[in-house]
N, C-alpha and C positions, 0 to 999 in steps of 0.2 A: 234563454232569457225570459223571465216570467214577469209580466206587468199586470197588476191587479188594482182595481178601484174598489174600495170598501165603502158601502153606503149604509146608513142606519140612523135612526133618530137618537137623541140624547138618552142614555140609559138602556140602549139596545144590546150592549155588550161588545161594541166594536173594538174597544181597547184590548179586551181579553182575547178576542179571536184574532185580532191583528198580530198580537204577540205570538200566538200559536202558528199562524201562517208564516210569519217571519222565520221562526225556528225550523219549520218544515222545509222551506226552500233556501234558508240561509240568505235572505234578502232583507234590506232595511225597510223600516216603516217611515214614511214621510208624512208627518202630521202638520197641518198648517199652523196650529197653535204653537207647536214647538219651534217651527221655523221662524215665526214672527217673534217669539221670545228671544230667539238666537240673535235677532237683529239689534237687540238692546245693547249688546257688547261688540257688535261688528264695527270694523274700522273703515269699511268701504263707504263711498259716497252714498250709495243706495241704502246701505245699512243705517247710516247716520240719519238719512232723511226719514226712513221708516221709524226708527227709534224716537225721533222728535215727534212724529205724528202720534205714535202710541202713547207717549208721555202726556201729550196734550189731549188725548181722547179722540183724535180725528180718525175717521174710518179710512182704512187702507184701500185704495182703488184696486180693482181686479187686475188691471194691467201690471201694477207693481207687484201684487201677489204672484202673478205669473212669472215675472222676472226673478223673484226670490226662488221660486220653485225650480226654474230652469238652471239657475246658478247652483242650487243644491244637487241637481241631477248630475251636473258636471263634476262637482267637487267631491260628492259622496261616492261611496263604493257601490255603484248601481250597475256594475257590469253583468251581474247575474239577474238583474231585475229589481223591482221595488213594489211597495204597496202604497197607494195614495189613500190616506185616511183624512177626510175633511176637504177634499178637492176632487171634482168640482162641487161646490156647495150651492151655486146658483146657475141659472141658464147662461148668464154672461160668461161665467167661468167655463162652462161646457163649450161655448162657442170658441173660446180660446184654444181648447183642446182640439176642436175640429180643425182650426187653422194650422195647428202644428202637425197634422197628419199622423199623429202617434197612434199606433194600433195596440189595443189592450187585449190580453188573453181572456180576461174575465172581469165582469162587474158583479160583485157579490152584494146582495141586499139582505140585511138582517131585518126581517119584517116582524113587527110587534105592535100591539094596540096601546093606545094612550093610557088606558086604565091600569094595565099591568106595569107600565113604566112608572106611573105616579106611585103605585104601591111599592115598587122596588126602591125608588129613590126616597120616598117619605120615611122608610124604615132605616135608612143609613144613619149611623152614628160614627163620629170621628174623635180620635184622641188628638187634640190640636198639636201637642208638642212633638209627637212621633209620626203622625199621619196614619196610624193604624185605623183601619176601617172595620166596623161591625155592622150587623143588620139585626134589627129587633126580631125578625122571623127566621131568616136564613142562616145567620151567623151571629147569634146573640152573645154578649159578654157573660161571664159567669155570674156577675151581679148586675142587676138592671142599671144601665147608664153609667157603669163604672169600668174603667180600663182594667183588663186582666193583670197587667204587669205592674203598673204604678199605683193603682187604686185611685187615680184621679178621675174627675167627672168627664164624661163624654159629651159631645155637643152635636146638634143638628145644624149643618151648614145652611145658610139662607138659600143657596142654589138647590137644595133638596126639598124645600118646602113646597107643598102641592101647587100653590098659586104661581110660584116662580117657575116650577117645572112645566106647568101648562102653558105659560107664556113662551117658554123656549120651544115647546112642541108646536105651538101655533106658528112661530117663525119657521120652523122646519117644514111644516106642511105647506106653507105659502111659498117658500124659496126652493126647497130641495126636492119635494115630490115631483115637480116637473122634470127634474134631472133624471129621475127614475124612468119616466115615460120616454125621455130622450135616449137613455141608454138602451132600452128595449128596441127602439127604432133603428139604432146603429148596427144591429146584428145582420142586416141585409142591405142590399143596394150597392151601387158602384163605389160609394164613399164609405164602405164598411170600416168602422173604427173599433168595433168591439166584436171579438170572436164569439163570446158567449155571455149572456146575462143569466144569472141564477138567483133564486130567492130561497132563503132558509127561514124556518119558523124559529124566531129568537125567543119565543115564550118558553121554550123548553129549557131544561137545566143546561148550564154551559157545556158539560161533557157530551150531552146529546147533540147540541148545536155543533160542537167541534167534530163529532162523528159524521154528521151530515155534510159538513164542509169538506172533510177529507174525501168523501165520495166524489164531490164536485171537482176537487183539485186533481183527481186522477186524469181529467181531460186536459190539464194544462201542460 
């Protein structure tokens, strides 16, 4: 059974690498954004409570997020392990993990600087109807700002604009970077909860990042 925590700032490539790790071990990815969206159609009392708060724009408390995650671990096919993507996001959530006494085989941190992330995300262009994604530098359309298939115009999402990306990065640095320090500290001591912490240079092209990750996964 392989249990992995994946950490990285917005735009670090966590989604791509999580998919690759999932296929490598045949284990599910548990992303908190997906689990929260799932509550919108849930029939349980907890699901209905969360759905109501989400519709009203109320922040979901960490203890409720923890309950959702625990329920998913029971109901999902996690017998061979799982990947946590987006949890723990804060030190409060890390403390919940501590109290659970769950031991993780690996915390993998995709390290990348803000300037590279802003450049990556600023260049993204999307075809709204299909969701197809292009990049002005790395994967440009055949014609500038035009979808290859339909000929319709592409758009830049508000979330990809530099000022918005920087705000998201500021939140990440304030809330999640302390979790990285915590993860490193958990590799030793009597209450060891993490067998290994590893860092990968996520500035590299995705194939090279994956090659580096594969070397690390040999220890799992």
